N, C-alpha and C positions, 0 to 999 in steps of 0.2 A: 255569321262570320265562318270561315274554312281552319280547320281544326291544321297547326302546324306541322304536323306529323303529315297530314294527309299534304300540303302545299310542298312538304319536302320530297315527299316521294313523286309527288307532280311532276316537279324539275330535273330532280337527280341524273334524270338522264341526259337534258340536254347542256348541262350548269359542270361536265367536267372536269377537273383538273388538268394542267400542260404539264406538269413534272418539277423536280427539282432542279436548284438552281445552277449548283456546279458536278451533279452525275445524273445520269439518265433514270429513268425511274419509271414503273411500271403506271399505264393511265390511271386516274382513280375516278369515278364514280361522284368524287364530291372535291370542290376546290372550296367555296363559300355557302351561307346560307342565300336563296335568290326566294324572291317574292318577285314576280311580274304581273304590271297591271296595263290593262289595253293594251296588251301584245306589244306594246311598241317601247315602254317602259320596266325596267329590271333596276331593283334594290337589291345590291349586295350587301350582304352585312358581315362584316369580318368582325366587329365588337359589338358588344352594348352600347357602345360611344363613336364607332367609328364602320362608315359604311359611303358606298356609291350611288350615286343616281347616274344610271344609265339611260340616254334616248337614242332609238334604233332609229334609221331612215333605212335601214337594208332591204333591199328587195329579196323577197322570201321566207329564209329563215332569220327570224330578227337576232336572235344571239347563238353566231355560233361558239360554239368551246375555243378554237384555236383564236377567236378576239378576248377571251375573259381578260389574259394579263397584257394592258401594252405598256409602252416604255414607262409611267410614271411610277408603277409598282416594281417594286421589289423583291417581295416575299413572292414565291413559285409554289412551296409546298401547303399543304391545304390549309386551311383554320380548322379552330372546334367551331362547332356547332352551335348560332346562337338563337338561343332560346327567342319566342315573340309573339305576341297574336294580333290578328289583321282586324279589325273591322271595320265600317262604313258607312255612312249616311249619303244623303241624297248629294252633298256638294264635295265628299270629303272623301279619299280613304287614310287610314292612321295605320301605320304598323308601332306596336308600341314592343319597346325591350325594359328590362329590368331598370334603366337609367334613362332612357331619352323615347320622345314620343315625334314621329316622322309623318309630317299631314301631308300629303298631296291632292292639290284640287284637282278634280275629274274635268274642268275644261282649263286648259292650258298647260299643265302637268304642272304647275307652279308649286314649292315646296316650303315647308315651315318647318322646324324643329322647336319642340318645346321638353319643359322639364318632364319627366318622371309621371307626374302628379296631374299635369296638366295647366296647371294654373301661373306659370312664368315663361313667357315666348323667349326663347334662345336665339336664335336664328329666322329672319335678318335683324339686326339691331341698328343701333346709334353710336357707339362707343367707338373709341380711337382705335386706329390701327397702330400695330409697332411691328414692324415686320410680316412674316406672315399669322401675326395674330391679332386676333379681336375679341374681347368680352365673354374670353374662356374656350374660345372656340377657333379653327382652321378651317379656312376653306379655300379647294384649290382646282385646277383642276390639269389637261396633260401640260400645261405651259408655265401657267405662275399662281400664286398666292391672291386669292383677295382682290381678285379681276386687274391684277399689277399689269402695267404696260407689257407687250411680248411681239417678238416679231414673226413667233412662232405659233404655228396653228396651232388654238385651243383643243381640238377636235383629236380621239386617238388615229395614230394611220399606222405605225410599228408595233407588233405584239410579239412578246417570247414565244420562241418553241422549243418544244419539248424535245424534238430529234436533237435539233442543233444546239441549243442551249444561248439561241443568240437573239436579240430582240431587231435582226435587219431582215430576218429570210419570211416570215410573215407580216404583208404591206398592204394597204388599204389606199388609194387614190382618194377617193371621194373624201367629203365631210359628212359620213353618213353613222358615225358614233360618236353622240356628248356625252363625254363621262365630265361628272362633278363630285367632289368628294368632299367629306365634313368630319372633323375629328372634334368633340368635346373634350376635356377635359376635366374640370375647369384651370384647374393648375398648369402652371408652363410645363413641370416636368410628367403631367399626364398626356398630358400634347406631344409632346417630344419623342416620349415611350412610342406612342402609337404609329409616328408619323416612321421613327424609326424602325417599326415591323414593316409598315405598309411600301414606304417608299423603299429603304432596304437602310442599313447602318454603312455608314462612312467606315471602309476598310483602313486599319493603321499604314502610314506610310512604312517603308523601310526606318529599323531604328536612325539608320543617316540621314531619313528621310526630316529628323526632326533636329537636326546641325544645318548650319548655315548653305545658302544657296547664293551663289557669284554669279551671274549671269555676266556674261564675256562678250560686248558689244563695242567693237573696234570698227563694224561693216568691213569695207572690202582691205581696209589698213591691217588688217587683223592678221597674225602670222602663229606658226607653229612657237615661233618664239617666245612670243610676247606674252603668249600664252602662258607657260612654262615658265617667266619670268614675273607673270602677276602671282601664280600660283607660289613659288617659291618667296614671295615678297609678304605674303601670308604669313606663311611660316616665318620667315625671317624677323616681322612684325607682332609674332605672338598674338595674331588676330585668328577666332577660330574660324575654320570652314570644312565643307565633307563635299560639297558637290559645287563643282564650276559647271556651268549650263552655256556653251557656244553657241551663238547667234550665227545668222543667217554666211557668215564668214566662211564657215567651215564647209563651206562647196554650195548650201543649198541657194545663196543667190549671188552668187562670187564664184567667178575664174579668175584666180589670182586678184589683182589689183582691179578688176573693172567689172562693175556690176552688171548683174543680166536679173531676169523675172525671178522672183522669188520661188524655189520650189521647181526651177529648171532643171536643177542638175541633182539625184541623186547620190553622185560620186563626193569627193574630196575635194575640195579646189586645191593648188599646187603651193598653193600656202601653207598648208594644213598634211603634207606631206614629205616634207624635206625640213630639218635633215634627216627627221627619224618617220617610219612606216603610221600610220594612224595607230598600228596597235602599241607602238615602241610609244608612242607620246601618249598613251592611255595607260600602257602598262608605268611608264614613267612619274605620271598623275597619281597613278594607283600605290607606288611609292613611296610618295608622299601622302598618301591616306585619303586624297580625293577622288571621288566618284566623278564621271562624268553624264552629263546630257546632251543631247542636240534639240535644236527645232526646225521643226518641217514648217515651210509655208505650202504643204503639199499632201494631198491624201489619194489614196488607192478607189476607182471607182466602183466601189462593190454593189454586189445585187439589191435593188431598192435605195441607192443614193440618191434619194428626192428631197425637194424642198431645203436641199444643204444650204447654209450661208458663203461665205466669202474665202474660196481658196483659191489663190493665185496661179496653184497649178495641178491639174489634177492628171493620174498616173493609171494605167492597165491597172487593174486588182495586182493582178500575180506581179508585175514588175517592182510595184511598188512595196507588195509586202514581202518578196525575196531580198530586196536595198534594205530595209529596214531590217530583216534578221538576219542579214549580212554583219550590219552594225554592233545588231545586240551579242552575235558571237566576236565580235571585236573585242567587246569589256565595255559597250558603254551598257550606263544604266536605263535607260529609258528615253525619252521624248515630251520635247514640251511641243504641242501640237498646236502652232498659233494660226487655227483657222476661226472663222467667227459662222454663230449662227449653227454649230456642226456637232450638236450635242451626239445624233446616231452617229455619225463620222467617230467622235471619238471613243462612244461605245465601242465602236467594233475595232480600235486598234488597240482601246485598253485590253477591251478579249484577245487579241492577237497575241498582244506581249504576256498575256495572263495563261493563255494554251502553249504559247512556243515556249515559256520556261516555267512548266508545271510546279505549284507550289512554294514560288517565290513572290514575292510582293513586290508592286509593279509602282514603278517609279514612273510617274504622269503628272505632266503640268496641261492645263487646259484655259480655256478662256470663258469668265465672267463678267463683259463687259459694264463695269460700273466705274466710271469718271464724270468729274466734275467739267473738265477740260481737255478735250483729246489734242494735243500739241501739233501735230500735221493736218488735220482737217477743223480744224474749232467747232466742231460740233459737240454739245451738250448730251452728255448720256448718264444720266441720273437715275438710271434706277437697271436692274440686267435684265435688258431688252433679249436678251440672245439666248438667255438657257431655258432649257425644259425642266419639271420637275425630278427627274429621273437623273440627272446629270450631277447629284451629290455621291453617287455610289462610285465615280470615278476621281478621287483627289487626288493632287489639290489644283486649286484652280488660282487666276489671275484676274486682276481689275481693268486690263487694258491699258493702252500706254498713256500713262500720265501726265501732266503738265508739272512745272518744278514749283507754285508758289505756295507760300506760308497757306493759304485758302487751298488750295490743292490737298495738301497733307494734312490738314482740317476736315476736310471730307474724305481723305483715303482713311482714317481714322476711324472716323464713322462708320464708314463704308463697311471695313474691312472684320471691325471689332464689336458691331453695334446691327446696323439697318440690315445690310443685303450681304453681312456674314450669320452670326451666332440668332440672329431674330429671323433670319433666313433661311434655318436648318444647313446652313453650310459652315463647318469650324476651322476648315483647311485655305484661306482666302491668303492672298500675299499682293503687294501690293508692286508698284517700281521701284520707289524711293529715290527717286532723282532729282533733289532738291536745286535750286539753279543758287543758293549760300551755303557757305559750308554750317552754319549756323543750322539752320536751314537741315540740312544734312545729319545733322549728328542728332537732331531731336527725329526724325524721321525715323534714323536705324534704333533710335530709343523705343521706340513703343513696337519696332520689326522684331526685336530680339526679345520684344514679351509680350508676343503673340504664338498663335498657333504654329503657325508656320513662318519662317526669316529667309529673305528672299533680298537680294538688292540686283536693280539693273544700271549700276553706274560702275561703270569699269573697271573706278579705283574708288570704291566705297570712303575710304579715307580720306580723298583728297579734300581741295578746299575748293572756290569757286570755282564752278565749270563753263564751258561755254554753254550756254541752251542752244543759240543758235545751231551750233555745230553739231551739239546731239540732235535736235530735231530734225536737222538734214538726213542725219543717220537714217531715222526712222520714217522717212517719208516716202508715200508712193506715188501719189499724184501730182506729178512734175517735176518727177525726182530726175529724168536725163538732164533736168535745164541745170540742176546742180552743180556748181562747180566748188571742187572742197578747195579749202585751204590751210594747210597743214601748217599748225602754230607749235613750236618747241615747248613742252610743259616747263613752266616755272616754279619754280621753289619757295613754295610759300609757309609762313612763319604759326600761319592758325591754323588750322586742319579741322577734321572729324575724328582723326585717328584715335585719339584717348578713348572720347567719347563711346565710338564703335569695339573698341577691345572688350571696353570696361564692361559692357551690357552683353557682348557675343558671351564672354568667358561667364557671366553669370547665368546665362544660358544654361549656356553648357554643364555647371554643376549643378544646375536645377532642372536637369534631364531626368532624373529618377521621376520629379513630382510633374513634370509635361508629361512623361509617357506615361506614369499612375491613370491621369484625367483622359490622355488620349484612349486608354481599354476603357473607359468609366463613358466616355463618346461614343465608343464602337455598342457598346452592350446598351444604353439607356437613351444616346441621343441628346442627354444635356451635353452644351459644347466644351472644350478648354478654357474659352475664355467666355465669360460670362458677364454680359451688360449688366447695369446695377439694379434693370426692374426686374430682370430676371432673377439673379442673384437674392435681391432683395425684396418680393414682390409686395411684404408686408405693409415697407417704411412709406409711409404715403410719400416724403419727397424723392421718394426711387421711382415709385409705380408707374409714374405721368412722361417718365425716360427726360427727367428733369436735366441728369448728367450726364449727357450722351459720349461726353470724349473721356470718358476715366469708366474703366472696367475691374472687373476680377478675374486673375490669372486661377483657372481652379478657386476653391471656398478659402484659402487662404492667404492670399495675396490681392492687393487693391493696389490698380496701377493707375498713373494720372499722369499719363502724357501732357508734354507742352504741345500746345500745337500754334503757338507764335510768338513774335521777339518779344515777352515777357519780362518783367521784373518780378514781380508778384502776380498768383493764380490763384482762386479760390477752386475751395477740395470741400467735398464732402465726405462724411468718414460715416458710415451708417452710425447711429446710433444705439445704445443697447450693447453694445461694445467697446472696448477699450483696443486701442489701436498704436500699435510701435512703428516710429518712424526707423524705416532700415536703416538711413543712411546714417542717421544720429542716433537711435535708441530712443529717442525722446517718447515719452506715454499721453498720447489723449483719449483722458479720460470719457468713456463713454461716449464718443464720437462728437460729431456736429459740424460747421461748415468753418472752414479753419483760410486763414490767408496765406500761403507759404510761397519764403523770397525762391526765385526760379532764376536769380541771374548766372551761376555758377550753370555753363552750358554742359557740363559733364556729370551734372547729377539731374535724375529723374527722381520726381517723385516717385513712392512705393513702401507701404504702409503691410504689416503684418497683422493677421487681427489676433487679440486674443485667444490664445487655446489652442493656437496651432501648432501644427505638427508638421516640418517639412523634411525631407528628404532630400536630401544635396548627396553632391561623388565627387569622387576625386578631380581637383581640374586639369582639366584636357585641351589640348587644340582640333581634337577630332574624337569621332566615336567608333568604336572598332568594337561591336556586336561580340563578338570571341573574347574580351577579356571583363571581367565582370566589373559589377561599379564594387567600388571603396564606399559605401552607406554614410552616410551622417545623418542623423537625425535633427534637427534644432527643434525643440519644444519651448512653448510661453507657456507655463501651467495657469491655470486658473478653476475655480472653487468647487469644477462640475470636471465629468469624464468628458474629454475630446481624444478622437482617433483619427485614422488615419490608416486607409487599406496600400499598402504597395504594390503593384502590377509587373511582372518582369515574365519575358518569354525570350527565346531565341534573338530576336530580332533584324530576321529577314526572311523566315518562313512565313507560310499561311497556315501552320499545326494553329494559331491560337483560335483561330475561326473554330475549330475540333477539341476545344477547350485545353491546350496544353501550357498553361499557363500558370505561373506562382504565384501567389498569394499570398502578403505578410501583413498582420495587422498589427499595432502599431498603436497603443493607449497609455495617456497620462491620466491621471488625477488626484486633485489634490484635496484631501480630509479639511473642510470647514472650520471643526475643532482646534484642531493640534496642527493643522498646517504639512500635515507629513505628504508627501509625495509617493503615488507610486510609479512606477512606468512599467510597463509589459511589452517585451518583443515577443508576440506569438508564433507556434511553431508553423513552417510553412505548408500551407496548403496547396498542394496539385506539385506537378512537375515539370520542367520543361526540358532541352537541349541543353547543356552549357550550367543546369542548376549544382550547384553545391553539395557536399554533405556537411562543410563546417562556413562559418562567414563570421567577420571579425563588421564589428559597430562601431560608431563614435558618435554619442550622443550629449548634447549641449545643451543642459538645462539652465533657462534663462529666469532670472529672478528668485533667486536662492539665499537665504541667507548668512553671513559669512564664519556663523556655529554649525551651520549645516555638517551634518556626517552620511555617507552611504553604508545603507546597509545589502547585503545581501545574503539570504539565506539565517536572515537572523542574527550575521555575525556585523560587525561593522570593519568594513574595510578601511584600512589607513591609506591615508593622501600620500600621494607620489605614487613612488614603486616603476616596478619596469613594466614595461609592453605587457596587455594583456597577452594569457595562454592558454591553450587546454588546461595547463595544469592552473594555471590564475587565470579564470577566467573574466575579472572583472579589477581596473583599475581606475583611479580617477585624481584628478588634480583641479585646481581655479583658476580659472580665467585672470588673471591680474592683468589690467584694475578692476574686472568690471564683478558682476555680482552674478556669474554661471560657472555652473562645474560641466567637467565633460569627464565623461567616462566612456572608457575604452570595456568592450565586451568582445568575448568569443563565444559562441555558441553552435550546439548543434543545431542543424535546420531543423528537422522533427521535433526541438524539443522547443519550449515557453521557456522565455527569461523573464524575470523577475528583478527588479532591484527598490530600492526604498529609500526616502532621503528625509531625514528627520532631524 
């Protein structure tokens, strides 16, 4: 047996680090703990439960340091050294940490993973697969987890360069480095945490990115005036929106009303240069508090752009880059890169945007092709075959052109908020939401509004039944030259999805502090904003087998049960061991269970609050202005235990949160089992960020309080009623008639803790 210190010294010169992710750093003599076997197999230990097995077919030096960090890895700073012991017998070499044992066969180099005591085999196993999870572990290569079908090579080809801080400048053309990664939890939380560190966290979107994205797709019929008219209609109809994406009609695939090869032009179409200049058009939209993104069906032909998939038009690198930078200078927020099997291309453009706007969060949309039925070529693509593992580092993503049926709605719901989204390590995944009927349109937008990211591809998401053939023709590539467009006058419809879309987008905007806090948790821990039932309740046997894949938790406190068919009733499972409050009716379902819910009202989405929840909300608005502080309110549903919520805040636009410029406020509530007194605390602000306030006003709505309850502050009873809370009168309260809730108004210094008692 070789001593681990001897092994570390033996390989320290060969396996050096490759530097930091954001800023250059001196070359270190250590990146990760290495063990080499038979000269062609290297084990990189990242933690006691996480490692890579690399088999090298390189000639000469087998493991050069410039190939140590492939595209699949996002952590570019050195790992802590991992303590291990190495032993061998006639057939096997064993590497043992304090958690697991890796056993490698001397013949054939196959390997297995065992528990630390060697009694239980962990991998391979025969259990069921849920996304990237299986029996308490995940196993993946450079393309996908658990050998899921993928059109990309599973070998490592692109590697992080310490000098340029990109993954596109160091390239291996041959399939000579075979990487296999293994992470053992066994809990979901532990796997996510390690995955988040190794592959890299999903960056926060700009705060406006948690608002609504409308994709304006009118093909070459689109004009600047139509775009501005739709934007004003959103405002006139009080439907919240923050982002407008202009499809290929902006110039990418149209020359006026003449369709060209998509991506053929990098200039604005004449339809989008009159009556205003593009800069004036963008400014007018910004005056409506709406940011603009442009779709691109083109890409730059940069160094080592190899084995990339469908891009309709490829340009000289400098030409494309300069044209894109000009659009950024005009004021666009970013790009929807509508190209396929292009993870390296997407990574390049993401980095280009980040480097051109240093310190600013990037708005970027890429493709993660996952559809039940593509409307223009009718091929099934029920797995994300066109992404590689490292693609999670540049959110957000889209499931590709989806068909418009109820079946597609059901598939997209499960794909985005279960199997191919959060259970595959992707939080920010959206679908088109172009349903054929207004009822399906309403239902599709309901779950979209309460997902991690909200986007529609319907030119007017509030409209009624759409002409599916007309829309399909607008996105068709094969045979599009033979299509004869028939312009129809838009008919006035009495039944539309408008009421539903307005209702649930307004709810999303009120829930922004809640959703945004979980976005921070996602960045820090890898745990997604949207949590499938088996992830949220792994110890509940009814949830653990993914038997309820069409409902999910939004964070820890809200259960969303989207309606995925034209039903009158629907079964919903409320996990037992908790009371659940119907958000719509305030009916309480004691101890959960399977319920039959009436869903005849198309404007009602089944939504439930877990007892004990503390839910932060904000003022009702139809756009997000990061410079305006939220008027925070906390809705609390007390239980006879301590419940808490950590509120995260930052400046909403910069990447300073990555350096820790984040404000955290802990809110707790505890009801005494004996005398039923309730204590609510708002903690002191921890940390600082640009825009944080020295003094804040809060509203607390405390549900389920008896009519005789009184409010006490600093040991003194506060009379009901009174004027608005101020610094001199920091607490006022009233009862929410005719309900059983108390509404408490609070003014407090940010650095001070606040406590109020209800008894």
